[in-house]
C-alpha positions in Angstrom: 30.7 14.9 14.1 27.1 14.0 13.2 26.1 14.6 9.6 23.6 17.4 9.1 20.0 16.2 8.4 18.1 17.8 5.6 14.5 17.1 4.5 12.1 18.6 2.1 8.4 18.1 1.0 6.7 18.2 -2.4 3.2 17.4 -3.6 1.1 17.3 -6.8 -2.6 16.8 -7.4 -3.3 13.6 -9.4 -7.1 13.9 -9.5 -8.2 12.5 -12.9 -10.4 14.3 -15.4 -14.0 13.4 -14.9 -15.8 11.3 -15.8 -13.4 8.4 -15.2 -13.8 4.7 -14.2 -13.3 3.9 -10.5 -11.5 0.8 -9.3 -12.5 -1.7 -6.6 -15.5 -3.2 -4.8 -16.8 -5.6 -7.5 -16.8 -7.0 -11.0 -17.8 -4.8 -14.0 -19.8 -2.5 -11.8 -19.3 0.3 -14.3 -18.5 2.8 -11.5 -17.8 6.2 -13.0 -16.6 9.2 -11.0 -19.0 12.1 -11.5 -17.7 14.4 -8.7 -14.6 15.1 -6.5 -15.1 14.9 -2.8 -11.4 15.6 -2.2 -8.4 15.7 -4.4 -6.0 12.8 -4.9 -2.4 13.7 -4.4 1.1 12.4 -4.6 3.3 13.5 -1.7 7.1 13.2 -1.5 9.7 13.6 1.3 13.3 13.9 0.3 15.8 13.1 3.1 19.5 13.6 3.2 22.2 13.0 5.8 25.1 10.6 5.1 23.0 9.3 2.2 19.8 10.3 0.4 16.4 8.7 0.5 12.9 9.4 -0.9 9.5 8.5 0.5 6.6 8.8 -1.9 2.9 8.2 -1.2 0.2 8.3 -3.8 -3.6 8.3 -3.2 -4.1 5.4 -5.6 -5.2 1.7 -5.4 -1.8 0.5 -6.4 1.0 0.6 -9.1 2.8 -2.2 -10.8 6.3 -3.4 -10.0 7.4 -2.6 -13.5 6.0 1.0 -13.3 7.7 1.6 -10.0 11.0 0.1 -11.1 11.2 2.4 -14.2 10.3 5.4 -12.1 12.8 4.5 -9.3 15.5 4.1 -11.9 14.8 7.6 -13.3 14.6 9.2 -9.9 17.9 7.5 -8.8 19.7 8.8 -11.9 18.2 12.3 -11.8 18.7 12.9 -8.1 21.8 10.9 -7.4 20.5 8.5 -4.8 20.5 4.7 -4.6 17.6 2.8 -6.2 17.1 0.9 -3.0 16.6 4.2 -1.1 13.4 5.0 -3.0 10.1 3.9 -1.6 7.0 4.4 -3.7 3.8 3.5 -1.8 0.1 3.8 -2.4 -2.6 4.4 0.1 -4.9 1.9 -1.7 -8.0 4.1 -1.9 -11.0 2.4 -3.5 -12.4 5.8 -4.7 -9.8 6.5 -7.4 -9.0 5.4 -10.9 -7.7 2.1 -12.1 -3.9 2.2 -12.0 -3.0 -1.4 -11.9 -4.7 -4.2 -13.9 -7.5 -5.8 -11.9 -9.9 -8.0 -13.7 -13.4 -6.5 -13.9 -12.4 -3.4 -12.0 -11.8 -0.7 -14.6 -9.5 -0.1 -17.5 -6.1 1.4 -16.8 -5.5 4.6 -18.7 -2.0 4.9 -20.1 -2.2 8.7 -20.4 -3.3 9.0 -16.8 -0.5 6.7 -15.6 2.0 8.8 -17.6 0.7 11.9 -15.8 1.1 10.2 -12.5 4.7 9.4 -13.4 5.4 13.0 -14.3 3.8 14.3 -11.2 5.7 12.0 -8.9 8.9 13.4 -10.6 7.6 16.9 -10.1 6.8 16.3 -6.4 10.2 14.8 -6.0 11.8 18.0 -7.6 9.8 20.1 -5.1 10.9 18.1 -2.2 14.5 18.1 -3.3 14.5 21.9 -3.8 12.8 22.5 -0.5 15.4 20.7 1.6 16.2 22.5 4.9 17.9 21.6 8.1 15.7 19.4 10.3 15.7 17.3 13.4 14.1 13.8 13.4 11.7 12.8 16.1 9.8 9.6 16.2 7.3 7.6 18.2 5.1 4.5 17.9 2.4 3.2 20.2 -0.8 1.2 20.1 -4.0 3.1 19.7 -7.6 2.1 19.8 -8.0 0.6 16.4 -10.5 1.9 13.8 -10.3 -1.6 12.2 -11.2 -5.2 12.6 -9.9 -8.4 11.1 -12.3 -9.1 8.2 -10.9 -12.6 7.7 -11.4 -13.8 11.3 -14.4 -11.6 11.7 -13.0 -10.5 15.0 -11.1 -7.8 16.8 -7.9 -9.8 16.6 -5.4 -10.3 15.1 -4.8 -6.6 14.4 -1.8 -4.3 14.0 -2.9 -1.4 16.0 0.5 0.3 16.1 0.5 3.9 14.9 4.0 5.0 13.8 5.1 8.6 13.4 8.3 10.2 12.1 8.5 14.0 12.3 11.1 16.1 10.4 11.1 19.3 12.4 12.6 22.5 11.2 12.3 26.3 11.6 9.9 26.6 8.7 7.7 23.6 8.9 7.2 20.1 10.3 6.9 17.1 8.0 5.0 14.1 9.4 5.3 10.6 8.1 2.5 8.4 9.4 2.3 4.6 9.3 -0.9 2.8 10.1 -2.7 -0.3 8.8 -6.4 -0.3 7.7 -8.1 -0.7 4.3 -9.3 2.8 3.2 -12.8 1.8 2.3 -14.7 3.7 5.1 -16.4 5.9 2.6 -18.1 2.9 0.9 -19.1 2.4 -2.7 -19.4 5.9 -4.2 -19.2 7.8 -7.5 -17.0 10.5 -5.9 -13.2 10.7 -6.1 -11.7 10.6 -2.6 -8.5 9.6 -0.7 -10.8 8.1 2.0 -9.6 8.4 5.7 -5.9 8.8 4.9 -6.7 12.0 3.0 -8.7 13.3 6.0 -5.9 12.4 8.4 -3.5 14.4 6.2 -5.9 17.3 6.0 -6.2 17.5 9.8 -2.4 17.5 10.2 -2.0 20.2 7.5 -4.4 22.4 9.5 -1.6 22.5 12.1 0.6 24.3 9.6 2.5 21.1 8.9 3.0 18.6 6.0 2.0 15.0 6.2 2.6 11.8 4.2 0.6 8.6 4.9 2.2 5.2 4.4 -0.3 2.4 4.4 0.5 -0.5 6.6 0.0 -4.3 6.2 -3.8 -4.1 5.9 -4.7 -7.0 3.7 -7.0 -8.5 6.3 -8.1 -5.3 8.1 -11.2 -3.3 7.3 -12.6 -0.3 9.1 -15.1 -1.2 11.8 -17.9 0.6 9.9 -17.7 -2.2 7.3 -18.4 -4.9 9.8 -21.7 -6.7 9.3 -21.7 -5.4 5.8 -22.0 -1.7 6.7 -22.2 0.6 3.6 -19.7 3.2 4.9 -20.3 7.0 5.0 -18.7 10.4 4.7 -19.2 11.1 8.4 -17.5 7.9 9.5 -14.6 8.5 7.1 -14.1 12.0 8.5 -14.3 10.7 12.0 -11.6 8.1 11.4 -9.3 10.7 9.9 -9.8 13.2 12.8 -9.3 10.5 15.4 -6.0 9.2 13.9 -4.7 12.7 13.3 -5.3 13.6 17.0 -3.5 10.3 17.9 -0.6 11.4 15.7 -0.4 14.8 17.4 -0.5 13.1 20.8 2.4 10.8 19.9 4.3 13.9 18.6 4.2 15.4 22.1 6.3 12.5 23.5 8.4 11.8 20.3 12.0 10.8 20.9 14.7 13.0 19.3 17.2 11.1 17.2 20.7 12.0 18.1 22.0 10.9 14.7 20.2 10.0 11.4 21.9 7.6 9.1 20.3 6.2 6.0 20.7 2.7 4.6 18.6 0.8 2.1 18.6 -2.8 0.9 16.4 -4.8 -1.3 16.0 -8.5 -2.3 14.0 -9.8 -5.2 12.1 -13.0 -4.6 10.1 -15.5 -6.6 6.6 -16.3 -5.3 5.4 -19.8 -6.5 1.9 -20.3 -7.9 -0.4 -23.2 -7.3 -0.8 -24.0 -11.0 -3.9 -25.9 -12.1 -4.3 -28.3 -15.0 -7.3 -28.1 -17.3 -9.6 -30.3 -15.3 -8.7 -28.4 -12.1 -9.5 -25.1 -13.8 -12.9 -26.4 -14.9 -13.6 -27.7 -11.4 -12.5 -24.4 -9.8 -14.8 -22.4 -12.1 -17.7 -24.6 -11.2 -17.0 -24.5 -7.5 -16.8 -20.7 -7.4 -19.9 -20.3 -9.5 -22.0 -22.6 -7.3 -20.6 -21.2 -4.0 -21.4 -17.7 -5.2 -24.9 -18.6 -6.1 -24.6 -16.0 -8.8 -26.8 -15.6 -11.8 -25.7 -12.1 -13.0 -23.9 -11.7 -16.3 -21.0 -9.7 -14.8 -19.9 -12.6 -12.6 -20.3 -15.0 -15.5 -18.1 -12.7 -17.6 -15.5 -12.5 -14.9 -15.2 -16.3 -14.5 -15.2 -16.9 -18.3 -12.3 -14.4 -18.7 -10.4 -16.0 -15.8 -10.9 -19.5 -17.3 -9.6 -18.5 -20.7 -6.5 -16.9 -19.2 -5.9 -19.8 -16.9 -6.1 -22.3 -19.8 -3.6 -20.2 -21.8 -1.2 -19.9 -18.9 -1.4 -23.6 -18.1 0.4 -24.2 -21.3 3.1 -21.7 -20.5 5.8 -23.8 -18.6 7.5 -20.6 -17.4 4.4 -19.6 -15.6 5.3 -21.4 -12.4 6.0 -18.4 -10.2 5.9 -14.6 -10.0 9.4 -13.3 -10.5 11.1 -10.1 -9.5 9.0 -9.3 -6.4 10.8 -6.6 -4.4 11.2 -6.8 -0.6 12.6 -3.5 0.6 14.2 -2.3 3.8 15.0 1.3 4.4 16.6 2.6 7.5 16.0 6.3 8.3 17.7 7.0 11.6 16.1 4.9 14.4 13.2 3.7 12.2 13.3 0.9 9.7 10.7 0.8 7.0 9.9 -2.6 5.6 8.1 -2.5 2.3 6.2 -5.3 0.5 4.4 -4.9 -2.9 0.9 -6.0 -2.1 -2.0 -6.5 0.2 -0.2 -8.0 3.1 -1.9 -9.7 6.0 -1.2 -7.9 9.3 0.1 -11.1 10.9 3.3 -10.8 8.8 3.8 -7.3 10.1 3.3 -8.4 13.6 5.9 -11.1 13.3 8.4 -8.6 11.9 7.7 -6.1 14.7 8.5 -8.9 17.2 12.1 -8.5 16.0 12.2 -4.8 17.2 10.0 -1.9 18.1 11.3 0.4 15.4 9.9 -1.4 12.4 7.3 0.4 10.3 5.7 -2.0 7.8 4.3 -0.5 4.5 2.1 -2.3 2.0 1.5 -1.5 -1.7 5.2 -0.4 -1.8 7.2 -0.4 -5.0 4.4 -2.3 -6.6 1.2 -4.3 -6.0 1.2 -8.0 -6.9 -1.9 -8.9 -5.0 -2.8 -10.4 -1.6 0.0 -11.8 0.5 -1.7 -13.9 3.2 -0.4 -16.2 5.9 0.3 -19.9 5.3 -2.7 -20.8 7.5 -5.1 -18.7 5.3 -4.7 -21.2 2.5 -6.2 -24.0 4.6 -9.6 -22.4 3.8 -10.5 -23.0 0.2 -13.2 -20.4 0.4 -10.9 -17.6 1.6 -11.3 -14.5 -0.6 -7.7 -13.3 -0.3 -6.1 -16.7 -0.9 -8.2 -18.1 -3.7 -10.7 -15.5 -5.2 -8.6 -12.3 -5.3 -5.8 -14.1 -7.4 -8.4 -14.4 -10.2 -8.7 -10.6 -10.1 -4.9 -9.8 -9.9 -3.6 -12.6 -12.1 -4.7 -16.2 -12.6 -3.5 -18.8 -10.0 -3.2 -18.5 -6.3 0.2 -18.2 -4.6 1.6 -21.2 -2.8 1.2 -21.2 1.0 5.0 -21.0 1.4 5.1 -17.3 0.4 4.9 -16.3 4.0 8.2 -18.0 4.8 9.7 -16.7 1.6 8.9 -13.1 2.4 9.8 -13.2 6.1 13.1 -15.1 5.3 14.0 -12.4 2.8 13.2 -9.7 5.3 15.2 -11.3 8.0 18.2 -11.7 5.7 18.0 -7.9 4.9 17.8 -7.0 8.6 20.8 -9.2 9.4 22.9 -7.9 6.5 22.1 -4.3 7.5 23.8 -5.0 10.8 
């Protein structure tokens, strides 16, 4: 006899008190939020059948692995579910507060992070209390993409697969949506906003349903309105949200009913090696970046000076050879397998995973955010932003090109061990 499926939804508003620093888009811009275009929220779906699982999505640029680990441990203890069955993801909006250390992109507020932790717990409590009998339907199909590959400056490669899980009951439907595109369609602004994922959710909610957006592997995907240096706009952001919401509702019409929903979660911790630099290499790199940037502004100078100082200090730390304790998570919910990586993952990694089976939904910024996770080939271009400049924002040294194989191997091992 099949185990009864239960699911519940909970949410909390996490809009910060104004004014507050905004994160993203550039170094020491001093962006301050002076208005709220739409509230930031944390949303949770608690699922129970033979086991329990929790899916959380926060309208934030990211959270650290340490923050997520502590929170997952507390949730696991409080709600009696395995640590590996908890997925905490961020949508990666660039119109929200700093919540993970990014050099030159806003100070992280400890009190605000504490409130985020409390509200994730509160949303989880609401989802747990609201569990009711559900059926699971799912679908996934390619849609006309709202994005382009900003690294290749072309329409390909792209992950244009839109994935949908629907927990359907007598009282309400809960949609879980997976799609990959950087949420920067609004552009540089002084308004708080969840960008297009927030508008997508709002459209689904207008159908008397609930919705959780899980950002995909979008490290190299920007919305098409950013092509050729477009500034972004409110109308374009709203248009993307409406378009994707309608695509979700169309997929729901042909969604497949799962005859049985079993839950299984596994996780591996990997070490990602750095390309460490000695002192002469650090000096050479600083000069190269400065000359290539043709910058004369004091903000960029400050950014490079701070990076150089930290790089020099870490060169003398022998243990600083790799980033340890990086989680790779696999969570099966019935016919769908969610693969979570903690960073800005290039879509090509997701495409390779999806070649293994059509039921993989790939989620970035999941259980942490350690920075960009590009392909091996990306590192051949010394001027690539994700491979060589962004590491100066997230940490100090770039990752080694072999991280692609490390991550995919760990994922493959999880898939094979799950049977």
